[in-house]
C-alpha positions in Angstrom: 167.1 170.8 109.2 163.8 170.5 111.1 163.3 166.7 110.6 166.6 165.7 112.5 165.7 168.0 115.3 162.2 166.4 115.7 163.8 162.9 115.6 166.4 163.8 118.3 163.6 165.3 120.4 161.6 162.1 120.1 164.5 159.9 121.1 165.3 162.1 124.0 161.7 161.9 125.3 161.7 158.1 124.8 165.0 157.8 126.8 163.5 160.0 129.5 160.4 157.9 129.6 162.3 154.6 130.1 164.7 155.8 132.7 162.5 157.7 135.1 159.9 156.6 137.5 159.3 160.0 139.2 155.9 160.3 137.6 154.9 156.7 137.6 156.4 155.9 134.2 157.7 152.3 133.5 161.4 152.1 134.2 164.0 150.3 131.9 164.2 147.4 134.4 160.5 147.0 134.5 160.3 147.1 130.7 163.0 144.5 130.4 161.2 142.3 132.9 158.0 142.7 130.8 159.8 141.7 127.6 161.4 138.7 129.3 157.9 137.5 130.3 156.7 137.9 126.7 159.8 136.0 125.4 159.2 133.2 127.8 155.5 133.0 126.8 156.5 132.9 123.1 159.1 130.2 123.8 156.4 128.0 125.4 154.1 128.6 122.4 157.0 127.6 120.1 157.7 124.4 122.1 154.0 123.5 121.9 153.9 124.0 118.1 157.1 122.0 117.6 155.6 119.2 119.7 152.4 119.3 117.7 154.4 119.3 114.4 156.4 116.3 115.6 153.3 114.4 116.5 151.8 115.2 113.1 155.0 114.0 111.3 155.0 110.8 113.4 151.4 110.2 112.4 152.2 110.4 108.7 154.8 107.7 108.7 154.1 104.0 107.9 154.7 102.8 111.5 154.2 104.3 114.9 156.7 104.1 117.7 155.4 100.6 118.7 155.8 99.3 115.2 152.1 99.3 114.4 151.0 100.3 110.9 149.3 103.7 110.5 145.6 102.9 109.7 145.4 106.0 107.6 147.8 104.3 105.2 146.6 100.8 105.4 143.0 101.9 104.9 144.0 103.7 101.7 145.2 100.5 100.1 142.5 98.7 98.1 142.0 95.0 97.3 140.9 94.5 93.7 139.1 91.2 92.9 138.2 90.4 89.3 136.6 87.4 87.6 140.0 86.7 86.0 142.7 88.0 88.3 143.3 89.8 91.6 145.5 92.8 92.5 145.9 95.9 94.5 145.2 99.6 94.2 145.4 102.7 96.4 143.7 106.0 96.9 145.6 109.2 96.2 144.5 112.8 96.9 145.7 115.1 94.2 144.3 118.1 92.2 141.6 118.5 94.8 140.2 115.0 94.0 140.5 111.4 95.1 141.7 108.8 92.6 142.1 105.1 92.5 145.6 104.2 91.2 146.6 100.7 90.0 148.5 98.8 87.3 146.7 98.6 84.0 147.1 94.8 83.8 145.2 94.4 87.1 142.0 95.5 85.2 142.9 93.8 81.9 140.7 90.8 81.0 138.2 91.3 83.8 134.5 91.9 83.1 133.6 92.3 86.8 135.6 93.9 89.6 135.1 94.3 93.3 137.1 97.1 95.0 137.3 97.4 98.7 139.6 98.6 101.5 140.8 96.9 104.6 137.7 98.0 106.7 135.4 96.3 104.2 134.2 99.5 102.5 133.3 98.9 98.8 133.9 101.6 96.2 131.5 101.5 93.3 131.2 105.1 92.0 134.0 106.2 89.6 134.4 109.1 87.2 137.0 109.7 84.5 139.2 106.8 83.5 142.8 107.7 82.6 145.7 105.5 81.3 149.3 106.5 81.2 151.0 106.3 77.8 153.8 103.8 77.7 153.4 102.7 81.3 151.4 100.0 83.2 149.4 102.6 85.1 145.8 103.8 85.2 143.7 105.9 87.5 140.0 106.6 88.0 138.4 109.4 90.0 136.5 108.1 93.0 133.1 109.6 93.5 132.3 107.7 96.7 133.1 109.4 100.0 136.8 108.7 100.9 138.2 109.2 104.3 141.8 107.8 104.0 144.2 108.5 101.2 147.9 108.6 100.3 150.0 111.4 98.9 152.6 111.1 96.2 156.2 112.1 96.8 157.1 115.5 95.3 157.9 115.5 91.6 161.6 115.9 91.0 162.6 114.8 94.5 165.8 112.8 94.7 165.2 109.1 95.1 168.1 107.7 97.1 169.5 104.2 96.9 169.0 102.2 100.2 166.0 104.4 101.2 163.7 102.3 103.4 160.4 101.5 101.6 157.5 99.1 101.9 155.3 97.5 99.3 151.7 97.2 100.5 149.2 94.9 98.8 147.1 91.8 98.3 150.1 89.6 97.9 149.1 86.1 96.8 145.5 87.2 96.3 144.6 86.3 99.9 142.2 89.2 100.3 144.3 91.0 102.9 146.7 93.9 102.8 150.2 92.9 103.9 153.3 95.0 104.4 156.6 93.9 102.8 159.5 96.0 104.0 162.6 96.6 101.9 165.0 99.1 100.3 165.4 100.8 97.0 168.2 99.0 95.1 168.2 100.9 91.8 166.6 103.7 90.0 166.1 105.0 86.4 164.1 107.8 84.9 160.9 105.9 85.2 161.5 102.7 87.2 162.6 101.5 90.7 164.0 98.2 91.8 163.2 97.2 95.3 164.0 94.1 97.4 160.6 93.9 99.2 159.0 90.5 99.1 156.6 91.2 96.2 154.6 88.4 94.5 151.5 88.0 92.3 148.6 90.0 93.8 150.9 92.9 94.8 150.5 94.4 91.3 149.1 97.9 91.4 149.9 98.4 95.1 151.9 101.4 96.4 155.6 101.5 97.2 155.9 104.0 100.0 158.7 105.6 102.1 158.5 104.2 105.6 159.4 107.5 107.2 157.0 109.8 105.4 154.3 107.4 104.2 154.4 109.1 100.7 154.1 107.1 97.5 157.3 106.7 95.5 156.2 104.0 93.1 153.7 101.4 92.1 154.2 97.6 91.8 154.0 96.6 88.1 156.2 93.6 87.4 158.8 91.1 88.5 162.0 90.4 86.5 162.9 86.8 85.7 166.1 85.4 87.1 169.1 85.0 84.8 170.6 81.6 84.5 174.2 82.1 83.5 177.6 82.0 85.0 177.8 85.8 85.4 174.6 86.0 87.4 175.5 83.3 90.0 175.6 84.8 93.5 174.1 88.1 92.4 170.5 89.4 92.7 170.2 88.9 89.0 170.2 85.2 89.6 166.8 85.4 91.4 163.4 86.7 90.5 163.3 90.4 91.2 
């Protein structure tokens, strides 16, 4: 029985403390005023954090509000020039390391390769070489210092039809990184179909979401057009 008595006594003393100012104690009104001031300060801090978070989110997308490409993304796309072919690669940060990702056929048949980004930085030091089984995909750890890199979209994330994407790469082998905007037209367990203007030279380049800047795929091949009655007027009637 003693514990409830102590609790009631403590509550009674607290109530007395908040409601009296005869001995210089803080009144309830003053206490509420103080709490209001703290709440206002916290709201300002919250607004600042939200603004900072919004700015960070904006900086990760492909384009800024003026339609200019995010240099963090474009600088992470690599131009690959071989003695037999040209293509594209990109830098990804994962597992605490930086990797060059590209299509396996970009490397195939070349005895010499030059790999550089849009600022002219050449990458020459590489570690472990890995090839995906049953897919046109390889990666190598980059041992050079890397400033700009991409991130891959979360594994298992839903890929939605009509999502806005862009294919970045050395289209046409012109030695520059171009941006081809488009949408996702189709998906399967291991493939995407997009309508971005991809041509030879884009192979190995990233397909990224425009909003987040995250990699959702890699350019690997085009599909030949069908020439039959049933494909006339459809996208199957053109190179895809």
